[in-house]
C-alpha positions in Angstrom: 139.2 68.1 135.0 137.9 71.6 135.4 136.7 73.2 132.1 135.6 76.6 130.9 132.0 75.6 131.3 132.5 74.9 135.0 133.9 78.3 135.5 131.0 79.9 133.6 128.5 78.1 135.8 130.3 79.1 138.9 130.5 82.8 137.8 126.9 82.7 136.3 128.0 84.0 132.9 128.3 82.4 129.4 131.4 80.3 128.4 132.1 82.8 125.7 132.3 85.6 128.3 134.7 83.5 130.4 136.9 82.8 127.4 137.2 86.4 126.3 137.8 87.8 129.8 140.5 85.2 130.7 142.2 85.8 127.4 142.2 89.6 128.0 139.9 90.4 125.0 139.9 94.2 125.0 136.8 94.3 122.8 134.5 92.8 125.4 132.5 95.1 127.6 131.9 93.7 131.1 131.7 95.3 134.5 134.5 95.1 137.0 132.4 93.1 139.3 131.7 90.5 136.6 135.3 90.3 135.6 136.3 89.8 139.3 133.7 87.1 139.7 135.1 85.2 136.7 138.7 85.3 138.1 137.4 84.3 141.6 135.5 81.3 140.1 138.6 80.2 138.2 140.7 80.4 141.3 138.2 78.6 143.4 138.0 75.7 140.9 141.8 75.7 140.4 141.3 76.4 136.7 144.8 76.9 135.1 144.4 80.2 133.2 148.0 80.1 131.8 147.4 76.6 130.4 144.2 77.8 128.8 146.1 80.5 127.0 148.7 78.1 125.8 146.1 75.7 124.4 144.3 78.6 122.6 147.5 79.4 120.6 147.4 75.9 119.2 143.9 76.1 117.8 143.3 74.6 114.3 143.2 77.2 111.6 140.2 78.9 109.9 139.5 78.6 106.2 137.8 81.3 104.1 135.6 80.6 101.1 134.6 83.8 99.2 132.1 84.3 96.4 133.9 87.5 95.5 136.7 87.3 92.9 140.1 88.7 93.8 139.7 91.4 91.1 136.3 92.5 92.4 137.6 92.5 96.0 140.4 94.8 95.1 138.0 97.3 93.5 135.4 97.1 96.2 136.3 98.9 99.4 133.6 97.1 101.4 135.1 93.7 100.7 138.6 95.0 101.2 137.6 96.2 104.7 135.8 93.0 105.5 138.9 91.0 104.5 141.0 93.3 106.7 138.7 92.7 109.6 139.0 88.9 109.2 142.8 89.0 109.0 143.3 91.5 111.9 141.1 89.6 114.3 142.7 86.2 113.4 146.1 87.7 114.1 144.9 89.2 117.4 143.6 85.9 118.5 146.7 84.0 117.3 144.8 81.7 115.0 145.8 80.8 111.4 143.8 81.8 108.4 145.9 80.3 105.6 143.5 78.5 103.4 141.4 81.0 101.2 139.3 80.1 98.2 137.9 82.7 95.8 135.2 80.7 94.1 134.9 83.1 91.2 138.5 82.7 90.3 139.3 79.0 91.0 136.4 76.6 91.0 137.7 73.5 92.7 136.5 70.5 94.5 136.5 71.2 98.2 138.8 68.7 100.0 140.2 68.3 103.5 137.9 70.9 104.9 137.3 68.7 107.8 140.9 69.4 108.9 140.1 73.0 109.5 138.8 74.3 112.8 136.1 76.3 111.2 135.1 77.8 107.8 134.0 81.4 107.1 131.9 81.8 104.0 131.7 85.3 102.5 129.0 86.2 100.0 126.1 84.5 98.4 127.2 80.9 97.9 124.0 78.9 97.2 122.2 76.6 99.6 123.4 73.4 97.9 127.0 74.5 98.4 126.4 75.3 102.0 124.9 71.8 102.5 128.0 70.3 100.9 130.2 72.3 103.2 128.3 71.2 106.3 128.9 67.5 105.3 132.7 68.2 105.7 132.7 70.7 108.5 129.9 71.7 110.9 131.7 74.7 112.2 130.4 77.2 109.6 130.1 81.0 109.8 128.2 82.7 106.9 128.9 86.4 106.2 126.5 88.7 104.3 124.0 86.0 103.3 121.0 86.3 105.6 118.8 84.2 103.3 120.5 80.9 104.2 118.1 78.7 106.0 120.5 76.1 107.3 121.5 76.1 111.0 124.8 77.9 110.8 126.3 81.0 112.4 125.6 84.2 110.5 126.8 87.8 110.6 125.7 90.6 108.4 124.8 94.3 108.2 121.1 95.1 108.5 120.6 96.4 105.0 117.0 95.6 104.6 115.9 97.5 107.7 118.0 100.6 106.6 116.6 100.4 103.1 113.1 100.6 104.5 114.1 103.5 106.8 115.5 105.5 103.9 112.4 104.9 101.9 110.2 106.0 104.8 112.3 109.3 104.9 111.7 109.7 101.2 107.9 109.2 101.7 107.8 111.6 104.7 109.4 114.3 102.6 106.8 114.0 99.8 108.5 111.6 97.4 106.4 108.9 96.0 108.0 108.5 92.6 111.0 106.6 93.8 113.4 104.6 91.6 116.1 102.1 92.5 119.5 101.6 90.8 121.5 98.5 91.9 123.2 95.3 91.0 122.1 91.7 90.5 122.7 89.2 93.2 125.1 86.5 92.0 124.9 83.1 93.7 127.9 80.7 93.2 127.8 76.9 93.7 130.6 74.6 94.7 131.7 74.2 91.1 132.1 78.0 90.7 129.1 78.3 88.4 127.2 81.6 88.7 123.5 82.2 88.7 122.1 85.8 88.5 118.9 86.7 90.3 117.0 89.8 91.4 116.8 88.5 95.0 119.1 91.1 96.3 118.4 92.5 99.8 118.1 96.2 99.0 116.0 95.6 95.8 113.8 93.1 97.7 113.2 95.7 100.5 112.4 98.4 97.9 109.8 96.3 96.0 108.1 95.2 99.2 108.0 98.8 100.6 106.5 100.2 97.4 103.9 97.5 97.3 103.1 97.9 101.0 102.5 101.6 100.5 100.3 101.1 97.4 102.9 102.5 95.1 103.1 99.5 92.8 102.7 101.7 89.7 105.7 103.7 90.7 108.1 100.8 91.0 111.0 101.3 88.6 114.3 99.6 89.1 117.5 99.3 87.0 120.0 96.6 87.5 123.5 95.9 86.2 127.0 95.3 87.6 128.1 96.9 90.9 130.4 99.4 89.1 130.7 103.1 88.4 130.4 102.4 84.7 127.3 100.5 85.2 125.8 103.2 87.4 126.2 105.8 84.6 124.7 103.4 82.0 121.7 102.6 84.3 121.0 106.2 85.1 121.2 107.2 81.5 118.7 104.4 80.8 116.4 105.8 83.5 116.6 109.3 82.1 115.6 108.0 78.6 112.8 105.7 79.8 111.3 108.0 82.3 111.9 111.4 80.7 108.2 112.3 80.9 107.9 111.1 84.5 111.3 111.4 86.2 111.5 110.1 89.7 112.1 112.7 92.4 114.1 110.3 94.5 116.6 107.5 93.6 117.9 104.9 96.0 121.2 103.5 94.9 122.6 100.1 95.9 126.2 101.2 96.4 128.5 104.2 96.3 130.5 103.0 93.2 127.2 102.9 91.3 126.4 106.3 92.7 129.5 107.8 91.2 128.2 106.8 87.8 124.7 108.0 88.6 126.1 111.4 89.5 127.9 111.7 86.2 124.8 110.8 84.1 122.5 113.2 86.0 124.9 116.1 85.8 125.5 115.5 82.1 121.7 115.8 81.8 121.8 119.1 83.8 119.7 117.6 86.6 120.0 119.3 90.0 121.0 116.7 92.6 119.5 117.4 96.0 116.8 119.6 94.6 115.3 118.2 91.4 116.2 114.6 92.3 117.4 113.5 95.7 119.8 110.5 96.1 120.8 108.1 98.8 123.4 105.4 98.4 125.1 102.7 100.5 128.7 102.1 101.7 129.9 105.6 102.6 133.3 105.1 101.0 136.1 107.6 100.8 135.7 108.0 97.0 132.5 110.0 97.4 134.2 112.7 99.4 134.8 114.9 96.3 131.2 114.7 95.0 129.3 117.9 94.7 126.7 118.1 96.1 127.9 115.7 98.8 126.3 112.3 98.8 124.0 111.0 101.6 125.1 107.4 102.2 124.5 104.5 104.5 127.7 103.6 106.5 128.4 99.9 106.9 131.3 98.8 109.2 132.6 95.9 107.1 135.7 95.5 109.2 133.7 95.0 112.4 131.6 92.4 110.5 134.7 90.5 109.5 136.1 90.6 113.1 132.8 89.3 114.5 132.9 86.4 112.0 136.3 85.3 113.3 135.2 85.5 116.9 132.1 83.3 116.1 134.4 80.8 114.4 136.7 80.7 117.4 133.8 80.1 119.8 132.9 77.1 117.7 136.5 75.8 117.6 136.8 76.2 121.4 133.5 74.3 121.9 131.9 77.2 123.8 128.5 76.6 122.3 126.7 74.2 120.0 123.6 76.3 119.0 124.0 78.6 115.9 123.6 82.3 116.5 122.9 85.3 114.2 124.7 88.6 114.7 123.2 91.6 112.9 125.1 94.9 112.8 123.2 98.2 112.5 124.0 100.6 109.8 124.0 104.5 109.9 122.6 107.0 107.5 125.2 109.8 107.0 123.1 112.9 106.0 124.7 115.2 103.4 123.5 117.5 100.6 122.0 115.0 98.1 119.2 114.3 100.5 118.7 116.2 103.8 115.3 115.2 105.3 115.6 117.9 108.0 116.1 120.6 105.4 113.3 119.3 103.2 
C-alpha cells in the first residue's frame, strides 16, 4: 500500500511537506514547481488523495496540559493569544482538542493520556512531570519551556536572544547601571505543587550579560508576581533601595509589570525616556495609552500556539519520529521610553 513517505521520496521532499500540500494548508510556502512535483508523484504512485483527507478527519484528539491557571490566563493577553492559536489551528485541521488540564486549578492524577493522539504542554511543568507524561504518551509537544532536556518537540519565542539584544542596545547607548524587574519562574509538578525559582529566561539572560560585560557590581533585580500591582511595588522598592545610585535603564519582564513601573516612576517625578529608559516584553494593547509610549518586545503568541498544534499533528500522522525544536523570533518595537537611534 502506497503511503505518504513513498510520495515524499518520489517528490524529493519531506513527508510533512507532502501532507500539508495535499491537505491544502495555506500557511505553507512552497514553489509552484514543488507543489506540482508532489501531485505528480502522488498520481504516478496511485496515491488516493481523497482517502487521505478522509482519514485525517478521524485523527485522535489532542490534549492540553497547562501550568497556567484559568484566572491567570484570563488576565494575561499572552496566554489568551496562545490558547486562541491552539484552538484556531486545531479547528482548521479538523482535530479535536477536548481534554484540557489547568494544573494550577485542578491537581489530578493523569489517566488515559495514552488514548490521546498527542499532548501539548504549556508552561514550566517540571522535568519529573514530563517524564511521567512520556511514560503514558510519547507524542509530546512542550510550549514555552526551552530548558526541558528530554527528547520532545518544543516551540517557544526566542526571549533570551532578544533580552541580550536589548541589553546590548542599552550598553551601546551608554547605560551600564541597568536594573531588571520581573517575575519568578513557577514550576509545577504532576500533583499541582508549585516551586518558585529565579531560573526565568529573561532574568537568566540579564545576569549572564552583566557578568560577561564585567558589570557584576551593577546587577540589581527585583522579582515578584507578573502583575501590574507587583510592578508598582517592585519599582517603588527599587527607588528606595537605589535612591543614591538610580539605574539609568530598566529592563522589565512583561508589559503588565511595566504598567505598574510607570506608575511608581511617575509618582516619584522621574522622566521616563530621559532620566530612566525602559524596555518591556509582550507589546500588548494595554500599553497604547502610556505616555511616554513604551518600547516593547513583540511576541506572536498565537503563531506559537498554531505551530504547537501542527507539530502534534505531524506526530499523530507518523510523519517523523525525531523531535524538533521550533524557535520564533521576537521584534523590538521602538517607542519613546527608549529610542536607541535618538539617543
